[in-house]
N, C-alpha and C positions, 0 to 999 in steps of 0.2 A: 293495571286496569284491564279487565276482561273484555272479550269481544261482545258479550251480551250487554255489558254495561255501556259500551260505546254505542251499540245499536239502539239501546233504549234512549240514550241522550240525543242521538240524531232524530229518532222518531218524535220525541217530545219537543225537540227544537223545531221540527217542521210543523207540528201541530200548533206550536206557539206562534210561528210566523203567520199561519192561517188566522189565528185569533187576532193577531195584531192588525190584520187587514180587514177584519169583519165590519167596522164602521163604514168603510168605503164600499162594501159589497151589499149592504142591506138596503132595502127600500123603506126602512123605518118601521115596517110591520112584521117582517119575517127575516131575521129575528127583530124584536123591538129594539130601538136604538139604545135604550139603557142597558139591555143585555149585551149588545154588541160592544158598547163602551166598557162594561165590566170585563167582558172577554178580552178586549184589547189591553186593558190594564194588566190582567192576569197573564196575557201573552208576553208583554214587555217584562214583567217580573220573572216569568219563566225563562226567557232568553238570558237574562242576567244570571239566573241560577244555573242554567245549562253551562255557561262559560265557567262559572266557579266550580261546578261539579266536575267538568272536564279537567280542570286543574288539580283535582284530587280532594276537594273539600267535601267530606262526607255529609256535614250538616247541610250544605247546599243541595246535595242530591236528595236528602230526606225532605227538605223544604220544597224542592221541585216536584217530588211525588205528591205532596200535599196540595200544592197550588194547581197542578194539572188535574188532580181528582176533583178539586173544587170547580175548576173550569169545565170539566166534563159534566158536572151536576147542572151547570147552567144550560146544558143542551137537553136535559130530560123533559122540560115542558113542551118541547117540540112533539113529543109522543103523547102528551096529555091533552093538547089543544086540538080539537077536531078541524079547525080552519087552516092548519099548517099544510101547505102544498107538499107534494111527494118529494120533490128535489131537495128542499131544505131539510126535510125529515130524514132523507137518505144520507145527506151530508153530515147531519148531526149524529146519526148512527155510526157512520164511518169514523168520525172524530172520536166518539166514545170508545170504539173498538181499538183504534190505533193508540189512544191514550192508555187503555188497559194493557195492551201488549208492551208499550214503552215502559210503563210503570213496572210491569212484571220483569222486564229485562234489567231495569236499573236495580230493582230489589234483589234479583238473582245475582247481579254483579257485586252487590254490597256484601253478600254472604261471605263469611270467612270460613274456610274449611276447618273442621275440628282437629285438634291436635291428636296425633296418633297415640293410642293408649290412654287417652283421657276418658274418664267415665263420668 
């Protein structure tokens, strides 16, 4: 397991913990409770996938990447709705960036080097 892969799993795990706590941190408006609950469910699923991916399951790592990207998409409306305050919008942006970095690290760690001499 490469360092990049581990770093990616840790970043995605930390973002997942944040998603898990979202229903406790929302005022019901920003983000709306249904978005916070969806994010929380995705966070729980992500944490399970992080554990499985850490144990070497490639399918879990790929599933984690998909789930985290879906979770990041739930933050996009924060930039489209004019009534969203600056702090939640900033946190959504940070979450998206950290997710993209984590996904990039996991995918880089999944790459297998080409065999020498193979064409």
